[in-house]
C-alpha beads as a LAMMPS data file, in Angstrom:
LAMMPS data file: protein, C-alpha beads

275 atoms
274 bonds

1 atom types
1 bond types

-500.0 500.0 xlo xhi
-500.0 500.0 ylo yhi
-500.0 500.0 zlo zhi

Masses

1 110.0

Atoms # bond

1 1 1 -313.647 -278.232 -335.132
2 1 1 -314.833 -276.485 -331.978
3 1 1 -311.302 -275.888 -330.729
4 1 1 -310.605 -273.686 -333.734
5 1 1 -313.705 -271.571 -333.081
6 1 1 -313.292 -271.037 -329.320
7 1 1 -310.492 -268.406 -329.619
8 1 1 -312.625 -266.390 -332.043
9 1 1 -315.629 -266.512 -329.713
10 1 1 -313.463 -265.413 -326.785
11 1 1 -311.899 -262.557 -328.746
12 1 1 -315.208 -261.434 -330.212
13 1 1 -317.003 -261.267 -326.866
14 1 1 -314.293 -260.092 -324.470
15 1 1 -312.030 -257.825 -326.524
16 1 1 -312.001 -254.405 -324.813
17 1 1 -314.200 -256.053 -322.172
18 1 1 -316.980 -256.229 -324.760
19 1 1 -316.839 -252.492 -325.474
20 1 1 -316.360 -252.795 -329.208
21 1 1 -318.805 -251.556 -331.841
22 1 1 -318.402 -254.654 -333.992
23 1 1 -317.936 -256.991 -331.031
24 1 1 -319.897 -260.234 -330.813
25 1 1 -323.230 -259.649 -329.076
26 1 1 -324.852 -263.022 -329.844
27 1 1 -323.554 -266.537 -330.500
28 1 1 -325.765 -269.067 -332.294
29 1 1 -324.577 -272.621 -331.621
30 1 1 -326.074 -275.654 -333.304
31 1 1 -327.808 -278.037 -330.901
32 1 1 -325.628 -281.066 -331.663
33 1 1 -322.458 -279.312 -330.462
34 1 1 -323.906 -277.076 -327.743
35 1 1 -322.852 -279.221 -324.764
36 1 1 -319.324 -279.630 -326.093
37 1 1 -319.095 -275.910 -326.817
38 1 1 -320.222 -274.952 -323.303
39 1 1 -317.965 -277.516 -321.616
40 1 1 -315.011 -276.122 -323.545
41 1 1 -315.600 -272.401 -323.284
42 1 1 -316.920 -271.929 -319.737
43 1 1 -313.620 -272.917 -317.995
44 1 1 -311.723 -270.546 -320.280
45 1 1 -314.019 -267.638 -319.483
46 1 1 -313.699 -268.387 -315.760
47 1 1 -309.926 -268.290 -316.172
48 1 1 -309.903 -264.740 -317.580
49 1 1 -307.937 -262.333 -315.407
50 1 1 -309.682 -259.078 -314.629
51 1 1 -308.183 -255.925 -313.218
52 1 1 -306.429 -252.632 -313.853
53 1 1 -303.603 -253.148 -316.388
54 1 1 -301.786 -249.870 -315.676
55 1 1 -298.333 -250.067 -314.110
56 1 1 -298.802 -246.721 -312.368
57 1 1 -301.688 -248.321 -310.501
58 1 1 -299.469 -251.111 -309.224
59 1 1 -300.444 -253.693 -311.851
60 1 1 -298.064 -256.169 -313.482
61 1 1 -300.168 -255.920 -316.664
62 1 1 -301.268 -259.568 -316.656
63 1 1 -304.900 -258.711 -317.310
64 1 1 -307.376 -260.041 -319.880
65 1 1 -310.411 -257.875 -319.081
66 1 1 -310.363 -254.344 -317.763
67 1 1 -313.132 -252.071 -316.567
68 1 1 -316.225 -250.546 -318.114
69 1 1 -315.715 -247.015 -319.423
70 1 1 -318.993 -245.719 -317.954
71 1 1 -320.337 -246.750 -314.567
72 1 1 -323.874 -246.338 -315.897
73 1 1 -323.262 -249.216 -318.303
74 1 1 -322.937 -251.579 -315.345
75 1 1 -326.606 -251.100 -314.471
76 1 1 -327.632 -251.606 -318.129
77 1 1 -325.716 -254.885 -318.369
78 1 1 -327.081 -256.130 -315.044
79 1 1 -330.659 -255.376 -316.065
80 1 1 -330.239 -257.298 -319.332
81 1 1 -328.679 -260.307 -317.615
82 1 1 -331.306 -260.351 -314.862
83 1 1 -334.119 -260.156 -317.421
84 1 1 -332.690 -263.114 -319.345
85 1 1 -332.295 -265.260 -316.231
86 1 1 -335.826 -264.395 -315.098
87 1 1 -337.131 -265.603 -318.466
88 1 1 -335.310 -268.947 -318.319
89 1 1 -331.723 -268.383 -319.468
90 1 1 -328.901 -270.233 -317.696
91 1 1 -326.123 -268.183 -316.101
92 1 1 -322.911 -270.231 -316.106
93 1 1 -320.463 -267.705 -314.706
94 1 1 -320.179 -264.009 -313.949
95 1 1 -323.387 -262.052 -314.184
96 1 1 -322.507 -259.466 -311.566
97 1 1 -320.236 -256.602 -310.623
98 1 1 -316.770 -257.744 -309.557
99 1 1 -316.822 -256.728 -305.902
100 1 1 -313.253 -257.921 -305.382
101 1 1 -312.011 -254.963 -307.416
102 1 1 -312.431 -251.268 -306.783
103 1 1 -313.891 -249.619 -309.854
104 1 1 -316.234 -250.286 -312.750
105 1 1 -315.543 -253.983 -313.272
106 1 1 -318.184 -256.428 -314.526
107 1 1 -317.241 -260.101 -314.371
108 1 1 -316.764 -261.976 -317.682
109 1 1 -320.093 -263.710 -318.157
110 1 1 -321.468 -266.708 -320.040
111 1 1 -325.232 -267.076 -320.370
112 1 1 -327.030 -269.641 -322.546
113 1 1 -330.585 -270.455 -323.496
114 1 1 -331.118 -266.971 -324.926
115 1 1 -334.415 -266.563 -326.784
116 1 1 -335.907 -263.785 -328.872
117 1 1 -338.248 -262.558 -326.128
118 1 1 -335.329 -261.636 -323.857
119 1 1 -334.130 -258.040 -323.901
120 1 1 -330.526 -259.177 -324.124
121 1 1 -331.210 -260.656 -327.574
122 1 1 -332.682 -257.396 -328.860
123 1 1 -330.598 -254.706 -327.144
124 1 1 -326.894 -253.915 -327.221
125 1 1 -325.026 -255.239 -324.167
126 1 1 -321.679 -253.534 -324.808
127 1 1 -320.008 -255.455 -322.017
128 1 1 -318.165 -258.723 -321.225
129 1 1 -321.151 -260.998 -321.747
130 1 1 -321.241 -264.068 -324.008
131 1 1 -324.868 -264.662 -324.999
132 1 1 -325.531 -268.111 -326.479
133 1 1 -328.658 -269.119 -328.388
134 1 1 -329.336 -272.692 -329.470
135 1 1 -330.091 -273.450 -333.127
136 1 1 -332.611 -276.329 -333.083
137 1 1 -332.079 -279.447 -335.201
138 1 1 -328.853 -277.970 -336.651
139 1 1 -331.116 -276.190 -339.124
140 1 1 -329.541 -273.490 -341.299
141 1 1 -332.996 -272.030 -341.974
142 1 1 -333.692 -271.794 -338.240
143 1 1 -330.298 -270.164 -337.700
144 1 1 -331.073 -267.437 -340.230
145 1 1 -334.484 -266.763 -338.653
146 1 1 -332.909 -266.408 -335.207
147 1 1 -330.053 -264.227 -336.433
148 1 1 -332.253 -261.838 -338.407
149 1 1 -334.758 -261.522 -335.560
150 1 1 -333.064 -258.375 -334.305
151 1 1 -333.286 -254.669 -335.034
152 1 1 -329.498 -254.370 -335.318
153 1 1 -327.250 -255.471 -338.172
154 1 1 -323.628 -254.309 -338.102
155 1 1 -321.325 -257.319 -338.525
156 1 1 -321.610 -261.096 -338.596
157 1 1 -319.419 -264.171 -338.845
158 1 1 -320.155 -267.764 -339.805
159 1 1 -317.809 -270.584 -338.826
160 1 1 -318.126 -273.714 -340.915
161 1 1 -315.909 -276.464 -342.270
162 1 1 -317.575 -275.788 -345.623
163 1 1 -316.729 -272.446 -347.184
164 1 1 -319.656 -272.850 -349.574
165 1 1 -322.118 -273.420 -346.751
166 1 1 -320.681 -270.524 -344.799
167 1 1 -321.095 -268.166 -347.750
168 1 1 -324.654 -269.356 -348.356
169 1 1 -325.563 -268.583 -344.748
170 1 1 -323.784 -265.242 -344.869
171 1 1 -325.723 -264.083 -347.921
172 1 1 -328.961 -264.598 -345.989
173 1 1 -327.882 -262.581 -342.944
174 1 1 -329.211 -259.024 -342.914
175 1 1 -326.165 -256.985 -341.897
176 1 1 -323.617 -254.515 -343.191
177 1 1 -320.544 -256.758 -342.969
178 1 1 -319.890 -260.486 -343.054
179 1 1 -316.898 -262.812 -342.754
180 1 1 -316.457 -266.566 -343.075
181 1 1 -314.275 -268.186 -340.403
182 1 1 -312.980 -264.806 -339.236
183 1 1 -314.023 -261.912 -337.020
184 1 1 -313.725 -258.143 -337.334
185 1 1 -311.217 -258.265 -340.187
186 1 1 -313.481 -255.936 -342.197
187 1 1 -312.242 -253.087 -340.016
188 1 1 -308.605 -253.831 -340.903
189 1 1 -309.228 -253.838 -344.655
190 1 1 -309.518 -250.128 -345.327
191 1 1 -310.537 -250.691 -348.942
192 1 1 -313.847 -252.149 -347.690
193 1 1 -316.773 -249.986 -346.551
194 1 1 -317.546 -250.272 -342.827
195 1 1 -321.111 -249.849 -341.578
196 1 1 -324.393 -251.524 -340.769
197 1 1 -328.096 -251.717 -341.552
198 1 1 -331.335 -251.338 -339.611
199 1 1 -330.748 -249.705 -336.211
200 1 1 -326.996 -250.136 -336.613
201 1 1 -327.039 -246.957 -338.675
202 1 1 -326.580 -245.860 -342.244
203 1 1 -323.689 -244.623 -344.344
204 1 1 -320.178 -246.042 -344.498
205 1 1 -316.608 -245.105 -343.700
206 1 1 -313.512 -246.505 -345.417
207 1 1 -313.528 -247.790 -348.960
208 1 1 -314.724 -245.714 -351.942
209 1 1 -318.134 -245.344 -350.292
210 1 1 -316.547 -243.821 -347.190
211 1 1 -314.457 -241.407 -349.233
212 1 1 -317.540 -240.231 -351.109
213 1 1 -319.161 -239.408 -347.781
214 1 1 -316.333 -236.912 -347.204
215 1 1 -316.941 -235.233 -350.537
216 1 1 -319.420 -232.699 -351.833
217 1 1 -321.243 -234.654 -354.517
218 1 1 -322.793 -232.614 -357.327
219 1 1 -324.716 -233.367 -360.473
220 1 1 -323.369 -231.443 -363.488
221 1 1 -325.123 -231.198 -366.873
222 1 1 -323.775 -229.471 -369.980
223 1 1 -324.493 -229.416 -373.715
224 1 1 -321.988 -231.838 -375.245
225 1 1 -322.917 -231.638 -378.943
226 1 1 -321.298 -228.685 -380.701
227 1 1 -323.811 -226.215 -382.053
228 1 1 -326.726 -227.696 -380.108
229 1 1 -328.158 -225.580 -377.264
230 1 1 -330.899 -226.603 -374.881
231 1 1 -334.056 -224.521 -375.219
232 1 1 -337.587 -224.624 -373.850
233 1 1 -340.112 -225.735 -376.502
234 1 1 -342.734 -223.016 -377.217
235 1 1 -345.763 -225.077 -376.027
236 1 1 -344.367 -225.228 -372.451
237 1 1 -342.713 -221.821 -372.377
238 1 1 -344.366 -219.347 -369.975
239 1 1 -347.015 -218.174 -370.279
240 1 1 -348.184 -221.603 -371.366
241 1 1 -351.111 -222.435 -373.583
242 1 1 -352.937 -225.214 -371.757
243 1 1 -354.475 -226.688 -374.900
244 1 1 -351.001 -227.383 -376.343
245 1 1 -348.783 -227.554 -373.234
246 1 1 -350.392 -230.477 -371.436
247 1 1 -350.629 -232.815 -374.479
248 1 1 -347.070 -231.819 -375.403
249 1 1 -345.838 -232.641 -371.880
250 1 1 -347.643 -235.989 -371.964
251 1 1 -345.910 -236.717 -375.255
252 1 1 -342.528 -236.035 -373.622
253 1 1 -343.348 -238.404 -370.773
254 1 1 -344.395 -241.174 -373.160
255 1 1 -341.358 -240.724 -375.375
256 1 1 -338.853 -240.836 -372.488
257 1 1 -340.425 -243.248 -370.022
258 1 1 -342.818 -245.658 -371.745
259 1 1 -341.256 -249.061 -372.353
260 1 1 -343.250 -250.109 -375.421
261 1 1 -342.212 -248.944 -378.884
262 1 1 -345.832 -248.148 -379.819
263 1 1 -346.245 -245.878 -376.783
264 1 1 -342.979 -244.111 -377.559
265 1 1 -344.163 -243.523 -381.126
266 1 1 -347.420 -242.076 -379.789
267 1 1 -345.354 -239.738 -377.644
268 1 1 -343.302 -238.588 -380.625
269 1 1 -346.459 -238.053 -382.664
270 1 1 -347.898 -235.890 -379.837
271 1 1 -344.720 -233.775 -379.787
272 1 1 -345.028 -233.148 -383.515
273 1 1 -348.760 -232.535 -383.331
274 1 1 -348.653 -229.983 -380.501
275 1 1 -345.367 -228.234 -381.284

Bonds

1 1 1 2
2 1 2 3
3 1 3 4
4 1 4 5
5 1 5 6
6 1 6 7
7 1 7 8
8 1 8 9
9 1 9 10
10 1 10 11
11 1 11 12
12 1 12 13
13 1 13 14
14 1 14 15
15 1 15 16
16 1 16 17
17 1 17 18
18 1 18 19
19 1 19 20
20 1 20 21
21 1 21 22
22 1 22 23
23 1 23 24
24 1 24 25
25 1 25 26
26 1 26 27
27 1 27 28
28 1 28 29
29 1 29 30
30 1 30 31
31 1 31 32
32 1 32 33
33 1 33 34
34 1 34 35
35 1 35 36
36 1 36 37
37 1 37 38
38 1 38 39
39 1 39 40
40 1 40 41
41 1 41 42
42 1 42 43
43 1 43 44
44 1 44 45
45 1 45 46
46 1 46 47
47 1 47 48
48 1 48 49
49 1 49 50
50 1 50 51
51 1 51 52
52 1 52 53
53 1 53 54
54 1 54 55
55 1 55 56
56 1 56 57
57 1 57 58
58 1 58 59
59 1 59 60
60 1 60 61
61 1 61 62
62 1 62 63
63 1 63 64
64 1 64 65
65 1 65 66
66 1 66 67
67 1 67 68
68 1 68 69
69 1 69 70
70 1 70 71
71 1 71 72
72 1 72 73
73 1 73 74
74 1 74 75
75 1 75 76
76 1 76 77
77 1 77 78
78 1 78 79
79 1 79 80
80 1 80 81
81 1 81 82
82 1 82 83
83 1 83 84
84 1 84 85
85 1 85 86
86 1 86 87
87 1 87 88
88 1 88 89
89 1 89 90
90 1 90 91
91 1 91 92
92 1 92 93
93 1 93 94
94 1 94 95
95 1 95 96
96 1 96 97
97 1 97 98
98 1 98 99
99 1 99 100
100 1 100 101
101 1 101 102
102 1 102 103
103 1 103 104
104 1 104 105
105 1 105 106
106 1 106 107
107 1 107 108
108 1 108 109
109 1 109 110
110 1 110 111
111 1 111 112
112 1 112 113
113 1 113 114
114 1 114 115
115 1 115 116
116 1 116 117
117 1 117 118
118 1 118 119
119 1 119 120
120 1 120 121
121 1 121 122
122 1 122 123
123 1 123 124
124 1 124 125
125 1 125 126
126 1 126 127
127 1 127 128
128 1 128 129
129 1 129 130
130 1 130 131
131 1 131 132
132 1 132 133
133 1 133 134
134 1 134 135
135 1 135 136
136 1 136 137
137 1 137 138
138 1 138 139
139 1 139 140
140 1 140 141
141 1 141 142
142 1 142 143
143 1 143 144
144 1 144 145
145 1 145 146
146 1 146 147
147 1 147 148
148 1 148 149
149 1 149 150
150 1 150 151
151 1 151 152
152 1 152 153
153 1 153 154
154 1 154 155
155 1 155 156
156 1 156 157
157 1 157 158
158 1 158 159
159 1 159 160
160 1 160 161
161 1 161 162
162 1 162 163
163 1 163 164
164 1 164 165
165 1 165 166
166 1 166 167
167 1 167 168
168 1 168 169
169 1 169 170
170 1 170 171
171 1 171 172
172 1 172 173
173 1 173 174
174 1 174 175
175 1 175 176
176 1 176 177
177 1 177 178
178 1 178 179
179 1 179 180
180 1 180 181
181 1 181 182
182 1 182 183
183 1 183 184
184 1 184 185
185 1 185 186
186 1 186 187
187 1 187 188
188 1 188 189
189 1 189 190
190 1 190 191
191 1 191 192
192 1 192 193
193 1 193 194
194 1 194 195
195 1 195 196
196 1 196 197
197 1 197 198
198 1 198 199
199 1 199 200
200 1 200 201
201 1 201 202
202 1 202 203
203 1 203 204
204 1 204 205
205 1 205 206
206 1 206 207
207 1 207 208
208 1 208 209
209 1 209 210
210 1 210 211
211 1 211 212
212 1 212 213
213 1 213 214
214 1 214 215
215 1 215 216
216 1 216 217
217 1 217 218
218 1 218 219
219 1 219 220
220 1 220 221
221 1 221 222
222 1 222 223
223 1 223 224
224 1 224 225
225 1 225 226
226 1 226 227
227 1 227 228
228 1 228 229
229 1 229 230
230 1 230 231
231 1 231 232
232 1 232 233
233 1 233 234
234 1 234 235
235 1 235 236
236 1 236 237
237 1 237 238
238 1 238 239
239 1 239 240
240 1 240 241
241 1 241 242
242 1 242 243
243 1 243 244
244 1 244 245
245 1 245 246
246 1 246 247
247 1 247 248
248 1 248 249
249 1 249 250
250 1 250 251
251 1 251 252
252 1 252 253
253 1 253 254
254 1 254 255
255 1 255 256
256 1 256 257
257 1 257 258
258 1 258 259
259 1 259 260
260 1 260 261
261 1 261 262
262 1 262 263
263 1 263 264
264 1 264 265
265 1 265 266
266 1 266 267
267 1 267 268
268 1 268 269
269 1 269 270
270 1 270 271
271 1 271 272
272 1 272 273
273 1 273 274
274 1 274 275
């Protein structure tokens, strides 16, 4: 049901005018529903109201998209959009600075026909741009190849009428977070770790993993059997006797780390022989 997915796509791409760490950077739409998806979503993007929402600036607050935080980001977004169009992408709306407004406003944009050789598919846009790639032949395998063909991997969402199919796709996506038929809810569930893979960083916040990152983790070892104290065996106590120390050490390695019983027995025999 495309109508049920459209609000999620709009929210994912245009929340905070696209300036959201886990915002939607790329949409992968199956070929059989691409035309219907574009016909439905383009008028809604064109209808977005852009401006300054602050009352002390004379606004009534009826604004969907605000401004970019940094003016320098405007040039980055424009370069990515221009590169995509030059390489064959279709610009449906937006794609430029909003000259009707004073300030750092970039028009809500829809661009389709995105391919892996375009910079916009490999670099972070961090702006109000909906980038749409077509999944050929409605192939799940092709979708996974396209999705994973990127050096970033923070969050992902799969929308499907089949929960089982959605989960199967999600397990194959290389990213730090995944939802089925939802977007960004990972951030709201503070018991879950939040973070990504590849160039999206390492480490986590929230959840037990995030709490551990705020702690000083230490390894502590103590003698736990009463009356037993750890000591250094004479063959490997300094100054060592090479003729006994090396065979003794090899016996320790075999006893602790060899998988076969026979090798472990050989290690024990060496310990006895060279003690």
